[in-house]
Backbone as JSON Lines, residues from 0, in Angstrom:
{"i":0,"aa":"X","n":[-19.7,28.37,42.55],"ca":[-18.44,28.3,42.19],"c":[-17.96,30.15,41.95]}
{"i":1,"aa":"X","n":[-16.7,29.99,42.78],"ca":[-16.08,31.1,42.98],"c":[-15.27,31.56,41.99]}
{"i":2,"aa":"X","n":[-14.47,33.05,41.7],"ca":[-14.3,33.42,40.83],"c":[-13.24,32.69,40.37]}
{"i":3,"aa":"X","n":[-12.18,32.39,40.75],"ca":[-10.96,31.46,40.79],"c":[-11.52,30.4,39.84]}
{"i":4,"aa":"X","n":[-12.19,29.51,40.69],"ca":[-12.37,28.49,39.8],"c":[-13.17,28.35,37.95]}
{"i":5,"aa":"X","n":[-13.97,29.74,38.74],"ca":[-14.33,30.21,36.98],"c":[-13.55,30.16,35.89]}
{"i":6,"aa":"X","n":[-12.81,31.01,36.05],"ca":[-11.49,31.41,35.4],"c":[-10.41,30.38,35.18]}
{"i":7,"aa":"X","n":[-9.84,29.15,36.13],"ca":[-9.72,27.84,35.64],"c":[-10.2,26.84,34.77]}
{"i":8,"aa":"X","n":[-11.83,26.64,34.76],"ca":[-12.52,26.45,34.07],"c":[-12.58,27.12,32.6]}
{"i":9,"aa":"X","n":[-12.85,28.84,32.63],"ca":[-12.47,28.49,31.17],"c":[-11.15,28.63,30.48]}
{"i":10,"aa":"X","n":[-10.04,28.53,31.34],"ca":[-8.89,28.3,30.71],"c":[-8.38,27.11,29.9]}
{"i":11,"aa":"X","n":[-8.86,26.17,30.94],"ca":[-9.86,24.87,30.73],"c":[-10.3,24.18,29.4]}
{"i":12,"aa":"X","n":[-11.56,24.94,29.22],"ca":[-12.18,24.67,28.42],"c":[-11.27,25.51,26.64]}
{"i":13,"aa":"X","n":[-10.41,26.88,26.61],"ca":[-10.11,26.85,26.1],"c":[-9.05,25.99,25.46]}
{"i":14,"aa":"X","n":[-7.87,25.68,26.45],"ca":[-6.9,24.87,25.76],"c":[-7.17,23.34,25.8]}
{"i":15,"aa":"X","n":[-8.08,22.95,26.11],"ca":[-9.23,21.5,25.14],"c":[-9.81,22.59,23.76]}
{"i":16,"aa":"X","n":[-10.32,22.98,23.76],"ca":[-11.08,23.24,22.36],"c":[-10.08,23.65,20.93]}
{"i":17,"aa":"X","n":[-9.13,23.85,21.92],"ca":[-8.05,23.94,20.52],"c":[-6.94,23.13,20.58]}
{"i":18,"aa":"X","n":[-7.22,22.24,21.53],"ca":[-6.67,20.63,21.0],"c":[-7.45,19.87,20.61]}
{"i":19,"aa":"X","n":[-9.1,20.2,20.36],"ca":[-10.08,19.54,19.72],"c":[-9.87,19.68,18.37]}
{"i":20,"aa":"X","n":[-9.52,21.32,18.23],"ca":[-9.61,21.89,17.05],"c":[-8.74,21.79,16.01]}
{"i":21,"aa":"X","n":[-7.45,21.5,16.5],"ca":[-6.43,21.17,16.01],"c":[-6.51,19.68,15.81]}
{"i":22,"aa":"X","n":[-6.61,18.59,16.71],"ca":[-7.15,17.5,15.83],"c":[-8.0,17.51,15.13]}
{"i":23,"aa":"X","n":[-9.28,18.56,14.59],"ca":[-10.05,18.19,13.74],"c":[-9.62,19.02,12.36]}
{"i":24,"aa":"X","n":[-8.35,19.83,12.64],"ca":[-7.64,20.17,11.51],"c":[-6.79,19.42,10.78]}
{"i":25,"aa":"X","n":[-6.67,18.47,11.8],"ca":[-5.41,17.29,10.6],"c":[-6.35,17.05,9.88]}
{"i":26,"aa":"X","n":[-7.78,16.32,9.93],"ca":[-8.58,15.98,8.78],"c":[-8.57,16.59,6.91]}
{"i":27,"aa":"X","n":[-8.76,18.6,7.3],"ca":[-8.29,18.89,5.55],"c":[-6.56,19.15,5.46]}
{"i":28,"aa":"X","n":[-6.11,19.15,6.47],"ca":[-4.66,19.19,6.2],"c":[-4.08,18.04,5.46]}
{"i":29,"aa":"X","n":[-4.62,16.93,5.69],"ca":[-4.46,15.16,5.1],"c":[-4.65,15.15,4.26]}
{"i":30,"aa":"X","n":[-5.64,15.89,3.55],"ca":[-6.87,15.67,2.66],"c":[-6.05,16.49,1.79]}
{"i":31,"aa":"X","n":[-5.71,17.73,2.35],"ca":[-4.97,19.17,1.39],"c":[-3.86,18.47,0.75]}
{"i":32,"aa":"X","n":[-2.81,17.75,1.66],"ca":[-1.65,17.48,1.31],"c":[-1.48,16.14,0.33]}
{"i":33,"aa":"X","n":[-2.65,15.55,0.09],"ca":[-3.07,14.56,-0.45],"c":[-3.66,14.91,-2.24]}
{"i":34,"aa":"X","n":[-4.39,16.24,-1.63],"ca":[-4.48,16.49,-3.32],"c":[-3.6,17.11,-3.81]}
{"i":35,"aa":"X","n":[-2.83,17.56,-3.04],"ca":[-1.43,18.68,-3.4],"c":[-2.06,20.53,-3.31]}
{"i":36,"aa":"X","n":[-3.28,20.41,-2.39],"ca":[-3.59,22.13,-2.16],"c":[-3.32,21.61,-0.27]}
{"i":37,"aa":"X","n":[-2.2,22.0,-0.02],"ca":[-1.66,22.32,1.67],"c":[-1.8,23.41,1.67]}
{"i":38,"aa":"X","n":[-1.85,24.5,1.04],"ca":[-2.42,26.02,1.48],"c":[-3.57,26.07,2.34]}
{"i":39,"aa":"X","n":[-4.78,25.37,1.38],"ca":[-6.34,25.11,1.94],"c":[-5.83,24.53,3.31]}
{"i":40,"aa":"X","n":[-5.27,22.76,2.9],"ca":[-5.37,22.33,4.25],"c":[-4.82,23.41,5.31]}
{"i":41,"aa":"X","n":[-3.55,24.01,5.16],"ca":[-3.37,24.46,6.24],"c":[-3.91,25.65,6.35]}
{"i":42,"aa":"X","n":[-4.74,26.57,5.38],"ca":[-6.12,27.43,6.44],"c":[-7.44,26.79,6.97]}
{"i":43,"aa":"X","n":[-7.39,25.44,6.15],"ca":[-8.32,24.95,7.23],"c":[-8.23,24.35,8.59]}
{"i":44,"aa":"X","n":[-6.89,24.26,8.88],"ca":[-6.18,23.59,10.25],"c":[-6.29,24.82,11.46]}
{"i":45,"aa":"X","n":[-5.92,25.82,10.94],"ca":[-6.07,27.24,11.46],"c":[-7.56,27.49,11.88]}
{"i":46,"aa":"X","n":[-8.68,27.18,10.92],"ca":[-9.95,27.65,10.93],"c":[-10.4,26.65,11.96]}
{"i":47,"aa":"X","n":[-9.34,25.84,12.38],"ca":[-10.28,24.14,12.59],"c":[-9.55,24.84,13.74]}
{"i":48,"aa":"X","n":[-8.45,24.95,14.62],"ca":[-7.92,25.07,15.59],"c":[-8.77,26.76,16.09]}
{"i":49,"aa":"X","n":[-9.16,27.73,15.86],"ca":[-9.89,28.91,16.36],"c":[-11.57,29.11,16.37]}
{"i":50,"aa":"X","n":[-11.79,27.68,15.88],"ca":[-13.66,27.35,15.68],"c":[-13.28,26.66,17.22]}
{"i":51,"aa":"X","n":[-12.31,25.48,16.84],"ca":[-12.01,24.93,18.38],"c":[-12.2,25.45,19.84]}
{"i":52,"aa":"X","n":[-11.21,26.89,19.65],"ca":[-11.27,27.48,21.32],"c":[-12.22,28.21,21.6]}
{"i":53,"aa":"X","n":[-13.19,28.43,19.8],"ca":[-14.13,29.28,20.26],"c":[-15.42,28.57,21.09]}
{"i":54,"aa":"X","n":[-15.54,27.89,20.28],"ca":[-16.95,26.1,20.66],"c":[-16.62,24.91,20.5]}
{"i":55,"aa":"X","n":[-15.3,24.67,20.48],"ca":[-14.68,23.48,21.12],"c":[-15.0,22.26,19.98]}
{"i":56,"aa":"X","n":[-15.01,21.07,20.16],"ca":[-15.75,20.1,18.45],"c":[-16.8,20.39,18.39]}
{"i":57,"aa":"X","n":[-17.42,20.83,18.63],"ca":[-19.03,21.05,17.73],"c":[-19.33,22.59,16.71]}
{"i":58,"aa":"X","n":[-17.78,23.0,17.45],"ca":[-18.02,24.2,15.49],"c":[-16.36,23.66,15.12]}
{"i":59,"aa":"X","n":[-15.66,23.19,15.39],"ca":[-13.79,22.77,14.76],"c":[-14.62,21.42,14.09]}
{"i":60,"aa":"X","n":[-15.39,20.53,14.06],"ca":[-15.96,19.2,13.77],"c":[-16.74,19.85,12.23]}
{"i":61,"aa":"X","n":[-17.75,20.66,12.28],"ca":[-17.86,21.02,10.81],"c":[-17.25,22.0,9.93]}
{"i":62,"aa":"X","n":[-16.04,22.69,10.23],"ca":[-15.59,23.41,9.91],"c":[-14.49,22.25,9.67]}
{"i":63,"aa":"X","n":[-13.96,21.61,10.23],"ca":[-13.17,20.3,8.86],"c":[-13.5,19.53,8.01]}
{"i":64,"aa":"X","n":[-15.33,19.26,8.02],"ca":[-16.14,18.71,7.07],"c":[-16.01,19.35,5.93]}
{"i":65,"aa":"X","n":[-15.83,20.88,6.18],"ca":[-16.64,21.79,4.91],"c":[-15.28,21.68,4.42]}
{"i":66,"aa":"X","n":[-14.21,22.26,5.22],"ca":[-12.94,22.34,4.49],"c":[-12.54,21.04,3.63]}
{"i":67,"aa":"X","n":[-12.45,19.97,3.8],"ca":[-12.16,19.02,3.65],"c":[-13.11,18.15,2.26]}
{"i":68,"aa":"X","n":[-14.28,18.86,2.01],"ca":[-15.11,18.46,1.18],"c":[-14.92,19.75,-0.01]}
{"i":69,"aa":"X","n":[-14.52,20.92,0.44],"ca":[-14.38,21.73,-0.79],"c":[-12.9,21.4,-1.29]}
{"i":70,"aa":"X","n":[-12.36,21.29,-0.14],"ca":[-10.49,20.68,-0.8],"c":[-11.42,19.23,-2.41]}
{"i":71,"aa":"X","n":[-11.83,18.64,-1.84],"ca":[-12.28,17.64,-2.53],"c":[-12.66,17.75,-3.54]}
{"i":72,"aa":"X","n":[-14.07,19.01,-3.75],"ca":[-14.19,19.11,-4.81],"c":[-13.65,20.11,-5.62]}
{"i":73,"aa":"X","n":[-12.96,20.64,-5.23],"ca":[-11.93,21.49,-6.35],"c":[-10.8,20.46,-6.95]}
{"i":74,"aa":"X","n":[-10.41,19.61,-6.81],"ca":[-9.23,18.84,-7.11],"c":[-7.77,19.11,-6.64]}
{"i":75,"aa":"X","n":[-7.37,18.62,-7.59],"ca":[-5.69,18.61,-7.64],"c":[-5.35,20.06,-8.6]}
{"i":76,"aa":"X","n":[-4.54,20.64,-8.42],"ca":[-4.08,22.19,-9.23],"c":[-3.41,21.63,-10.1]}
{"i":77,"aa":"X","n":[-4.27,22.81,-11.41],"ca":[-3.34,22.71,-13.07],"c":[-2.51,22.47,-12.82]}
{"i":78,"aa":"X","n":[-1.24,23.47,-12.22],"ca":[0.15,23.56,-12.42],"c":[0.93,23.36,-11.26]}
{"i":79,"aa":"X","n":[2.25,22.66,-11.04],"ca":[2.44,22.42,-10.02],"c":[3.49,23.29,-9.06]}
{"i":80,"aa":"X","n":[3.11,25.15,-9.77],"ca":[3.55,25.79,-9.08],"c":[2.11,26.65,-8.38]}
{"i":81,"aa":"X","n":[1.53,25.75,-8.72],"ca":[-0.14,26.81,-7.72],"c":[0.55,26.14,-5.91]}
{"i":82,"aa":"X","n":[0.89,25.87,-5.99],"ca":[0.76,25.14,-3.9],"c":[1.96,26.08,-3.49]}
{"i":83,"aa":"X","n":[1.73,26.68,-3.3],"ca":[2.75,28.28,-1.94],"c":[3.93,27.66,-1.66]}
{"i":84,"aa":"X","n":[3.76,26.4,-0.3],"ca":[4.13,25.59,0.2],"c":[4.71,24.11,-0.19]}
{"i":85,"aa":"X","n":[4.81,24.43,-1.34],"ca":[5.85,23.27,-1.89],"c":[6.84,23.38,-1.49]}
{"i":86,"aa":"X","n":[7.77,22.45,-0.95],"ca":[9.3,22.77,-0.56],"c":[9.92,22.52,-2.28]}
{"i":87,"aa":"X","n":[9.78,21.57,-2.77],"ca":[10.34,21.38,-3.95],"c":[10.92,22.8,-4.94]}
{"i":88,"aa":"X","n":[10.14,23.81,-4.74],"ca":[9.97,25.14,-5.34],"c":[11.71,25.54,-5.4]}
{"i":89,"aa":"X","n":[12.3,25.37,-3.82],"ca":[13.57,26.26,-3.92],"c":[14.81,25.16,-4.79]}
{"i":90,"aa":"X","n":[14.33,23.8,-5.49],"ca":[15.08,23.06,-6.15],"c":[15.0,23.55,-7.54]}
{"i":91,"aa":"X","n":[13.89,24.64,-7.61],"ca":[13.51,25.1,-8.85],"c":[14.9,25.8,-9.58]}
{"i":92,"aa":"X","n":[15.39,25.85,-10.92],"ca":[16.6,26.42,-11.37],"c":[15.64,28.37,-11.37]}
{"i":93,"aa":"X","n":[16.77,28.91,-11.1],"ca":[15.78,30.36,-11.47],"c":[15.73,30.64,-12.71]}
{"i":94,"aa":"X","n":[14.82,32.01,-13.46],"ca":[14.87,32.28,-14.96],"c":[15.76,32.18,-15.18]}
{"i":95,"aa":"X","n":[16.3,32.67,-16.64],"ca":[17.28,32.63,-16.8],"c":[17.32,34.26,-17.41]}
{"i":96,"aa":"X","n":[17.94,35.71,-17.75],"ca":[17.62,36.87,-18.06],"c":[17.81,36.55,-19.37]}
{"i":97,"aa":"X","n":[16.8,37.68,-20.21],"ca":[17.21,37.59,-21.36],"c":[18.75,38.18,-21.99]}
{"i":98,"aa":"X","n":[19.38,37.81,-22.71],"ca":[20.35,38.01,-23.23],"c":[20.22,39.05,-24.24]}
{"i":99,"aa":"X","n":[21.84,40.54,-23.72],"ca":[21.59,41.81,-24.03],"c":[22.09,41.38,-25.49]}
{"i":100,"aa":"X","n":[21.52,42.21,-26.81],"ca":[22.44,42.12,-27.97],"c":[24.01,43.04,-28.25]}
{"i":101,"aa":"X","n":[24.29,42.13,-29.52],"ca":[26.2,42.89,-29.81],"c":[26.12,44.16,-29.69]}
{"i":102,"aa":"X","n":[24.9,44.46,-30.77],"ca":[24.83,45.8,-30.6],"c":[24.45,46.87,-29.94]}
{"i":103,"aa":"X","n":[23.88,48.26,-30.19],"ca":[23.63,48.53,-29.36],"c":[22.19,49.22,-30.03]}
{"i":104,"aa":"X","n":[20.79,49.18,-29.55],"ca":[19.72,50.01,-30.27],"c":[20.24,51.3,-30.58]}
{"i":105,"aa":"X","n":[20.24,51.5,-31.62],"ca":[20.12,52.6,-32.1],"c":[19.09,54.13,-31.68]}
{"i":106,"aa":"X","n":[18.0,53.46,-31.97],"ca":[16.54,54.17,-31.08],"c":[16.17,54.25,-29.93]}
{"i":107,"aa":"X","n":[17.21,53.46,-29.04],"ca":[16.78,53.96,-27.4],"c":[18.48,54.48,-26.83]}
{"i":108,"aa":"X","n":[18.25,55.61,-26.16],"ca":[19.7,56.34,-26.01],"c":[19.72,55.53,-24.41]}
{"i":109,"aa":"X","n":[18.96,54.85,-23.96],"ca":[19.23,54.34,-22.6],"c":[19.62,53.04,-22.85]}
{"i":110,"aa":"X","n":[20.08,52.73,-23.54],"ca":[20.15,50.57,-23.75],"c":[21.88,50.94,-24.79]}
{"i":111,"aa":"X","n":[22.6,52.25,-24.03],"ca":[23.93,51.75,-25.12],"c":[24.83,51.07,-24.3]}
{"i":112,"aa":"X","n":[26.15,50.46,-24.36],"ca":[26.91,49.87,-24.37],"c":[27.94,51.27,-23.8]}
{"i":113,"aa":"X","n":[28.66,50.71,-22.59],"ca":[30.29,51.86,-22.29],"c":[31.23,51.09,-23.59]}
{"i":114,"aa":"X","n":[32.09,52.06,-24.01],"ca":[33.25,52.36,-25.03],"c":[34.38,51.81,-24.63]}
């Protein structure tokens, strides 16, 4: 095998590994979405894709299984705000600022109202 064939084989192996890793990464992504742990699911997808590029399905498969088990063992989050990628956060109302008192605080010179 000459040098050009070796380079072509290497590029093909890396691209094939990326595809295999991405397919394996769909497992933790799906389980993360099901268990409302989308951040861990996306992390598992990225880890599987990178491990697939390194060693193909031999490494991406076990990484996918490990991430899936971690997500299942951890379970669903306690609060609805624990998921950073939740698209419904855009629909939440912004926090209401505290109202200012009608009279200035005599002990605080920085909190005076214009006359």
